[in-house]
Backbone bond lengths (Angstrom), bond angles and torsions (degrees), N, CA, C in turn:
res aa  C-N    CA-C-N  psi(-1)  N-CA   C-N-CA  omega(-1)  CA-C   N-CA-C  phi
1 M - - - 1.445 - - 1.526 108.14 -
2 E 1.335 117.20 132.37 1.460 121.53 178.38 1.513 108.22 -92.26
3 F 1.389 114.56 148.15 1.449 119.79 -178.82 1.518 111.30 -126.35
4 T 1.324 116.44 156.22 1.440 121.30 172.80 1.523 107.83 -70.81
5 T 1.340 115.21 174.51 1.491 118.14 179.78 1.501 110.94 -63.45
6 K 1.333 120.09 -21.63 1.436 122.44 -178.61 1.523 110.99 -100.52
7 G 1.346 118.57 5.51 1.455 121.08 170.48 1.499 116.50 95.78
8 I 1.306 119.77 14.23 1.465 122.59 179.01 1.536 107.22 -93.97
9 P 1.351 116.69 135.39 1.480 117.98 179.74 1.503 112.13 -61.44
10 R 1.298 117.05 130.64 1.514 121.63 -178.80 1.532 110.23 -66.60
11 S 1.349 116.03 -22.51 1.460 118.55 -178.54 1.530 112.26 -68.02
12 L 1.330 117.26 -10.58 1.502 119.98 177.49 1.527 111.66 -87.47
13 Q 1.287 118.29 1.36 1.487 120.90 -178.77 1.547 112.16 -49.94
14 F 1.335 118.99 -39.56 1.433 121.85 -178.28 1.511 112.56 -59.79
15 A 1.338 117.02 -29.48 1.482 121.03 -178.46 1.523 112.69 -84.76
16 F 1.307 118.38 -6.59 1.462 123.42 -179.32 1.534 109.95 -123.46
17 Q 1.304 116.80 48.33 1.447 119.16 -176.24 1.506 115.74 -59.80
18 E 1.320 117.28 -30.63 1.458 120.51 -178.79 1.541 112.76 -92.41
19 Y 1.340 115.99 6.44 1.455 121.35 -179.58 1.542 109.36 -120.81
20 D 1.310 114.57 155.33 1.501 120.16 168.53 1.537 103.62 -91.38
21 L 1.275 116.32 110.07 1.473 124.31 -175.74 1.536 109.19 -57.30
22 E 1.315 118.85 -34.71 1.491 120.29 179.76 1.498 112.03 -68.19
23 K 1.331 120.01 -22.06 1.454 122.52 -179.41 1.494 113.33 -91.43
24 L 1.317 118.89 -11.01 1.470 120.05 179.72 1.506 109.67 -73.09
25 N 1.326 114.58 138.48 1.458 121.92 178.71 1.544 108.76 -108.31
26 P 1.273 120.08 122.93 1.473 122.17 -177.18 1.536 113.23 -58.71
27 D 1.336 120.23 -23.28 1.440 120.53 179.70 1.539 109.83 -90.65
28 E 1.329 116.86 -47.61 1.487 119.72 -177.12 1.516 111.54 -74.51
29 D 1.282 118.49 -32.19 1.492 122.41 -175.96 1.470 111.66 -106.89
30 A 1.320 118.16 28.16 1.498 121.90 -175.90 1.518 111.60 -59.68
31 F 1.314 118.12 -41.13 1.485 119.91 -178.07 1.531 111.10 -56.79
32 T 1.294 118.43 -48.55 1.435 123.02 -178.43 1.556 110.55 -69.33
33 I 1.289 117.52 -42.46 1.459 121.23 178.70 1.503 111.23 -61.62
34 I 1.339 117.22 -46.16 1.472 121.17 177.81 1.543 110.46 -61.31
35 E 1.336 114.14 -48.06 1.494 118.39 179.28 1.492 114.41 -53.52
36 R 1.363 115.78 -54.50 1.456 121.29 -174.88 1.526 111.86 -67.98
37 T 1.322 116.53 -36.01 1.474 118.88 -176.68 1.520 109.67 -74.43
38 L 1.335 119.46 -40.75 1.433 121.64 177.67 1.544 110.50 -65.83
39 A 1.322 116.47 -31.63 1.484 119.92 -178.99 1.508 113.19 -80.14
40 Y 1.319 118.14 -37.47 1.486 122.86 -168.41 1.510 115.60 -128.84
41 G 1.313 118.94 -3.23 1.440 120.36 -174.81 1.489 115.32 -74.41
42 N 1.337 115.47 150.17 1.476 120.22 175.30 1.532 108.08 -90.12
43 R 1.314 117.16 -175.75 1.458 121.11 -175.54 1.527 113.25 -60.34
44 A 1.279 117.63 -45.54 1.464 120.16 -179.93 1.541 110.80 -64.53
45 E 1.320 116.24 -43.53 1.466 118.67 177.43 1.521 112.36 -65.52
46 L 1.314 118.51 -35.20 1.441 121.21 176.49 1.535 112.17 -68.73
47 R 1.342 116.26 -36.95 1.452 120.49 174.21 1.518 110.94 -58.94
48 W 1.327 115.37 -45.29 1.488 121.23 175.83 1.474 110.82 -58.51
49 L 1.344 117.74 -46.24 1.453 121.51 -177.72 1.542 112.28 -61.02
50 F 1.316 116.61 -43.70 1.460 120.58 178.07 1.524 110.28 -66.35
51 A 1.354 118.34 -40.63 1.417 118.06 178.17 1.541 113.39 -66.46
52 R 1.341 114.82 -33.31 1.492 119.80 -176.82 1.530 111.25 -76.61
53 Y 1.352 118.18 -43.15 1.443 120.65 -171.88 1.565 115.02 -110.71
54 G 1.294 116.43 -20.94 1.442 120.22 178.65 1.520 112.81 85.45
55 S 1.318 114.60 154.36 1.496 120.97 -176.64 1.510 112.26 -64.94
56 A 1.337 118.50 -39.23 1.462 122.49 -174.45 1.534 108.43 -65.99
57 R 1.353 117.16 -44.72 1.467 118.60 -179.43 1.537 111.70 -67.26
58 L 1.340 116.30 -37.72 1.477 118.31 178.48 1.501 111.30 -68.35
59 A 1.290 119.61 -39.26 1.474 122.26 178.16 1.531 109.32 -64.01
60 A 1.326 115.73 -42.18 1.484 119.22 178.20 1.530 110.18 -62.99
61 W 1.312 116.13 -39.58 1.505 119.45 -179.70 1.553 109.26 -64.48
62 V 1.329 117.29 -44.76 1.464 119.72 178.59 1.525 111.02 -60.94
63 R 1.330 117.20 -41.47 1.446 121.42 -179.66 1.505 112.62 -64.75
64 E 1.341 116.11 -38.58 1.485 120.99 -173.21 1.555 111.58 -88.49
65 A 1.309 116.12 -37.89 1.475 118.43 -171.09 1.543 114.39 -131.09
66 G 1.291 117.42 -20.24 1.481 120.07 -175.35 1.502 113.66 -60.21
67 W 1.322 116.44 -39.39 1.480 120.94 -178.50 1.536 110.25 -61.98
68 R 1.302 116.35 -25.40 1.470 121.14 -175.70 1.505 111.60 -94.56
69 T 1.326 119.42 -29.91 1.460 120.89 -171.92 1.510 115.86 -112.37
70 L 1.311 118.95 -27.89 1.479 120.46 -179.61 1.484 110.94 -78.66
71 P 1.325 117.34 151.76 1.453 120.99 170.07 1.522 109.05 -56.23
72 R 1.343 119.56 144.30 1.454 122.93 -173.48 1.499 114.61 -51.95
73 R 1.329 116.37 -45.67 1.464 119.54 -177.39 1.556 110.19 -64.55
74 R 1.321 115.94 -42.94 1.480 119.50 -179.80 1.529 108.99 -66.08
75 C 1.317 118.92 -40.54 1.435 122.63 178.36 1.536 109.67 -60.38
76 G 1.334 116.24 -44.91 1.447 120.09 177.70 1.500 111.96 -61.15
77 F 1.311 116.53 -41.45 1.480 120.96 179.22 1.498 111.50 -61.81
78 W 1.347 116.89 -48.89 1.442 122.45 -177.58 1.513 112.95 -68.73
79 A 1.333 115.68 -36.60 1.480 119.49 177.04 1.553 108.79 -63.20
80 S 1.342 117.50 -41.85 1.402 122.09 177.50 1.516 112.52 -66.75
81 Y 1.324 117.14 -43.39 1.460 122.74 177.74 1.511 112.03 -57.61
82 F 1.342 116.68 -45.52 1.420 120.78 -179.42 1.533 115.35 -87.47
83 G 1.335 116.50 -0.20 1.433 121.34 177.89 1.561 113.65 69.75
84 L 1.330 115.26 31.32 1.448 121.55 -177.93 1.549 108.43 -87.10
85 Q 1.293 117.04 136.76 1.454 121.77 179.10 1.520 110.39 -126.81
86 N 1.299 115.91 157.98 1.436 124.01 176.14 1.557 114.20 58.36
87 L 1.323 113.98 40.01 1.486 117.02 173.06 1.509 109.31 -69.19
88 P 1.325 119.23 148.65 1.485 119.55 175.09 1.519 108.95 -61.50
89 Q 1.293 114.79 152.82 1.499 121.07 -179.09 1.512 108.47 -111.83
90 R 1.292 113.52 140.34 1.495 119.45 170.49 1.488 108.08 -74.34
91 K 1.313 117.20 143.81 1.449 122.29 179.70 1.496 110.40 -110.67
92 G 1.290 116.30 141.75 1.480 120.27 175.68 1.527 112.43 72.57
93 I 1.273 115.04 -179.11 1.451 122.47 -179.52 1.491 112.18 -73.84
94 W 1.305 116.11 -43.87 1.440 122.29 179.71 1.517 108.60 -122.82
95 P 1.337 116.17 112.48 1.487 118.25 -167.91 1.523 113.52 -76.01
96 Y 1.298 120.19 -1.19 1.466 121.30 -174.82 1.504 112.82 -105.71
């Protein structure tokens, strides 16, 4: 797997179409990197994500923001994976 100069897998470029992947910082842009990788990442990219941020941080992210930003099926998968229960639910087609 090839990486950017800051260590992000280049194969994730498709998930960051509106960003310059080379300019993303894994520390400063962690929210977006976690969101896009949990939503669209493949096995290798997810292994990188878990190694980079750790299970506890990813579970906390899903609990705090995943229910709001991840596609519903992905959120359900990650909530189940991390054993999270009683996450808030979005209502309606467009929650805003």
